[in-house]
C-alpha positions in Angstrom: -131.9 -91.6 45.5 -134.9 -90.6 47.2 -135.1 -91.2 51.0 -137.9 -93.9 52.0 -140.0 -93.1 55.5 -141.8 -95.8 57.2 -145.7 -93.6 58.6 -147.7 -95.6 61.0 -149.9 -94.1 63.7 -149.0 -93.5 67.3 -149.2 -97.3 69.1 -148.3 -99.1 66.3 -144.6 -98.7 66.1 -144.3 -102.8 67.4 -146.2 -103.8 64.5 -143.4 -102.2 62.0 -140.3 -103.5 64.3 -141.8 -107.0 64.1 -143.3 -107.6 60.7 -142.4 -104.9 59.1 -145.8 -103.7 58.2 -146.3 -100.0 58.3 -149.7 -97.8 57.1 -147.6 -96.1 54.6 -144.1 -95.0 53.2 -142.9 -91.1 52.4 -141.1 -91.0 49.6 -140.1 -87.7 48.9 -143.6 -85.4 48.3 -145.3 -88.7 48.0 -147.0 -90.4 50.1 -148.0 -94.6 49.6 -150.9 -95.5 51.6 -152.1 -99.5 52.6 -155.1 -100.7 53.7 -158.6 -100.6 52.3 -160.9 -97.5 51.6 
């Protein structure tokens, strides 16, 4: 199974630690991003 890694901008680690929210998830060669373009 491929390991998933949370990706978040500098200074946003507390948001991830408290709510488990990250701006993106890296899974293998793929990068899944959240938000609005």
